[in-house]
C-alpha positions as CSV (number, residue, x, y, z in Angstrom):
1,M,0.0,0.0,0.0
2,A,1.3,3.4,-0.9
3,E,2.3,5.8,1.8
4,V,0.2,8.9,2.2
5,P,2.1,12.1,1.6
6,A,2.3,14.6,4.5
7,E,0.2,17.2,2.7
8,V,-2.7,14.9,2.2
9,P,-5.2,15.2,5.1
10,T,-5.8,11.8,6.8
11,D,-9.5,12.6,7.7
12,P,-11.6,11.7,4.7
13,A,-14.8,13.4,6.1
14,P,-14.1,16.8,4.4
15,S,-13.6,15.0,1.0
16,F,-16.8,13.1,1.4
17,A,-18.6,16.4,2.2
18,R,-17.2,18.0,-0.9
19,C,-17.9,15.0,-3.1
20,F,-21.6,14.9,-2.1
21,A,-22.2,18.7,-2.0
22,G,-24.7,20.3,-4.2
23,A,-27.8,19.1,-6.0
24,D,-26.1,16.1,-7.6
25,G,-24.6,15.0,-4.3
26,L,-28.0,15.2,-2.6
27,R,-29.6,13.2,-5.4
28,V,-27.0,10.5,-5.1
29,L,-27.3,10.3,-1.3
30,T,-31.1,10.2,-1.6
31,V,-30.9,7.3,-4.1
32,L,-28.4,5.4,-2.0
33,R,-30.6,5.8,1.1
34,A,-33.7,4.6,-0.8
35,M,-31.8,1.6,-2.2
36,T,-30.6,0.5,1.2
37,L,-31.7,2.1,4.4
38,D,-35.3,2.6,3.3
39,R,-35.7,-0.8,1.7
40,A,-37.3,-3.8,3.4
41,L,-37.1,-7.4,2.2
42,G,-40.0,-9.7,2.6
43,P,-40.3,-12.5,5.2
44,D,-39.3,-15.1,2.7
45,A,-36.0,-13.4,1.7
46,P,-33.1,-15.8,1.8
47,E,-30.4,-15.2,4.4
48,A,-27.8,-14.3,1.8
49,A,-30.0,-11.5,0.6
50,L,-30.5,-10.2,4.1
51,R,-26.7,-10.3,4.7
52,H,-26.0,-8.6,1.4
53,L,-28.5,-5.8,2.1
54,E,-27.1,-5.3,5.7
55,G,-23.7,-4.9,4.2
56,Q,-25.0,-2.3,1.8
57,R,-26.7,-0.5,4.6
58,Q,-23.6,-0.3,6.7
59,L,-21.6,1.1,3.8
60,V,-24.3,3.8,3.1
61,A,-24.5,4.6,6.8
62,A,-20.7,5.1,6.9
63,I,-20.9,7.4,3.9
64,L,-23.7,9.4,5.4
65,A,-21.8,9.7,8.7
66,L,-18.6,10.9,6.9
67,V,-20.6,13.4,4.9
68,A,-22.3,14.8,8.0
69,R,-19.0,15.0,9.9
70,G,-17.3,16.7,7.0
71,R,-20.1,19.3,6.8
72,S,-20.0,20.0,10.5
73,G,-16.4,21.0,10.3
């Protein structure tokens, strides 16, 4: 793995905030939330589908948390 140069900030939150700023960023976050956090599987969903969706939810939740932290300073 490459070493991070000293001038590159180690906290990714500001980068996430910039990446998802503006109308396009809001649209992408809205779609990601709808595809994962706001989605429910039926009672007959296989365990693999549940695990897959949970992994997606965790990733989207991490992205949303980084964006929020980056926006708050």
